[in-house]
C-alpha positions, 0 to 999 in steps of 0.5 A, spaced: 770 089 406 766 083 410 760 079 407 753 078 410 755 072 412 760 072 417 757 078 419 752 074 422 757 068 424 759 075 428 752 076 431 751 070 433 758 069 437 757 074 441 749 073 442 752 066 445 757 069 449 753 074 452 748 068 454 754 065 458 755 071 462 759 075 458 758 082 457 757 085 451 764 090 450 768 085 452 765 080 447 765 085 441 772 087 442 774 079 442 770 080 436 774 086 434 768 091 432 765 096 436 759 096 440 755 101 435 757 096 430 755 090 433 749 094 434 747 096 427 748 089 424 743 088 429 737 092 428 738 090 420 735 085 417 738 086 410 746 086 413 750 087 406 754 093 405 750 099 403 755 104 401 755 108 395 761 105 392 760 098 395 760 092 390 753 090 389 751 083 388 746 082 383 742 075 381 741 078 374 748 080 373 750 077 365 755 072 366 761 073 364 761 068 358 754 073 357 758 079 356 764 076 352 759 074 347 756 081 347 763 082 344 764 077 340 759 079 336 760 086 335 766 085 333 764 081 327 765 083 320 757 084 319 757 089 326 763 091 327 761 098 324 755 099 326 752 102 333 750 097 338 743 099 337 744 097 329 746 090 332 741 089 337 735 090 332 739 086 327 740 080 333 732 081 334 729 079 328 735 074 326 731 071 332 737 072 337 737 075 344 743 076 349 741 082 353 737 088 352 740 094 349 743 097 355 747 092 358 750 092 349 752 099 351 755 098 357 759 092 357 762 095 350 763 101 353 767 098 359 772 095 354 772 101 350 768 099 344 762 103 343 765 107 337 771 103 333 771 097 333 774 096 326 781 097 322 778 104 320 782 110 324 779 113 330 779 121 330 785 125 330 785 130 336 788 136 333 792 140 338 792 148 339 796 152 334 802 156 336 801 162 340 803 167 336 805 175 339 805 181 334 809 187 337 809 191 330 808 191 322 810 184 319 811 180 322 805 175 323 800 176 317 794 170 316 789 169 309 784 166 306 779 166 301 772 168 300 766 167 297 764 173 292 756 170 290 754 172 282 747 172 278 749 166 276 745 161 281 752 156 284 757 162 281 762 165 284 768 170 285 775 168 290 777 173 295 784 172 296 786 176 302 792 177 306 792 181 313 797 184 318 794 182 324 798 187 328 795 193 324 789 190 321 792 192 315 790 188 308 797 187 305 795 184 300 789 181 295 787 178 288 781 176 286 779 169 282 774 166 278 777 159 282 780 156 288 787 155 287 794 154 290 797 157 284 793 164 284 795 163 292 802 163 290 803 168 284 800 173 291 804 172 295 811 173 291 808 179 289 806 181 296 813 178 299 816 182 293 813 189 294 814 188 302 821 186 301 820 181 307 826 177 310 822 174 315 813 173 317 809 168 320 804 166 316 797 163 318 791 160 315 786 154 316 787 147 312 783 148 306 786 145 299 790 152 297 793 152 303 797 146 302 797 147 295 805 144 293 805 151 289 805 155 295 809 151 300 815 150 295 814 158 295 813 158 303 820 153 304 822 157 299 823 163 303 825 159 308 817 162 312 814 159 317 806 157 316 801 154 321 794 151 320 787 153 325 785 146 326 779 143 322 772 147 323 775 151 328 774 158 325 777 162 332 784 159 330 783 164 325 779 170 327 783 176 324 781 174 317 774 172 319 773 178 321 775 182 316 769 177 311 765 180 317 766 188 316 767 188 308 760 183 306 756 186 311 758 194 311 752 198 308 754 198 300 757 191 300 752 190 293 751 182 294 753 180 288 756 181 282 755 181 275 763 180 272 769 179 276 772 186 273 765 189 277 768 185 283 776 187 283 773 195 282 768 194 288 773 191 293 779 196 290 774 201 293 772 198 300 780 196 301 781 203 299 776 205 304 777 200 309 785 202 310 784 211 311 777 212 313 774 205 318 776 205 326 777 199 328 775 198 334 781 192 335 787 198 334 784 202 339 779 205 333 785 207 329 785 207 321 789 202 319 794 206 315 794 210 321 797 204 325 802 202 319 804 209 318 806 211 325 801 217 326 798 213 331 802 214 336 801 222 335 794 222 335 795 218 342 798 224 345 793 229 342 787 224 345 791 224 352 792 231 352 785 232 350 782 228 356 788 232 361 786 238 358 777 237 360 780 234 367 784 241 369 777 245 366 772 241 368 775 236 375 768 235 377 766 231 371 771 226 373 768 225 381 775 225 384 777 220 379 782 221 374 781 220 366 783 213 363 789 215 358 789 211 351 796 207 351 800 208 344 803 200 346 800 195 342 800 188 342 796 182 338 796 175 340 794 170 334 791 164 339 793 166 345 795 160 350 792 163 356 786 167 355 785 170 360 792 172 360 790 176 352 784 179 356 789 183 361 794 185 356 788 187 351 785 191 358 791 194 360 794 196 352 787 199 351 786 204 356 792 207 361 789 209 368 792 216 370 797 216 375 
């Protein structure tokens, strides 16, 4: 990069050479610049570099000593936990002015000191939970706890629920008066015994009952693998959240309960309805019972036969096209690594184009 002083010196030398009889082009070649560059420099009063990312000379820029003073003050014990704006204000009240608040932020940001200037640990970035694919029942379970309000303000019952993500069946549930890893361990112990499972992946959020010693001891003893959602990321555990939404938005949900026995009775009736009558959009509008029992395969064929028969009877309805047949293959992905791939799989498995 040529400084403005050097540019002026080159212009003077070329002008002197031209005045002494030299032609402009050879004089510019001797100075190793193009004639267009000479003319551009000649027509400009300001010879500083005008390119976007060129280093600009600012006469009011903070000196290195002033910038270091900002860093030193902000890292002092009195100010290391304060925001730059708070430090700026406190310094003003103490009769001290170093630079503008914008300069504080600029200097600290340049050195990565806008957030952590003390011994406290910076925020931890949690990685996504592992992708899990379910192609049959009892491969991946998710579970969570939801509150059931009572008529006493501030008092709740707690619905523990385990759901199989493949067929959306509720494989285990219980209602207690408190959140506890011991209650969770009891639920999993009975549910695993009833299903006689050698292996199943269990996913949950990061609550205390999910990481309690009683539950973890049980899972480790049974060699079961578990994973956890990221803090405050409900999308990492979507299937159980969807079920809780179905439960609490149902037209017969009472909203509040008088006693735990009433809550258990209502939940039992609802889960029975959910298993046997609720047409779930996530499983091609079959019921969880139809999926778990395998009845969905026969029903899928009946749906497709009906569409094929309708096509034969009234082909004009489809205007030369063919009806979309239901696909009996069912795959569910928990925490997909590639969401575009997940959408393509779901689109293919939901309905299959008739060849």
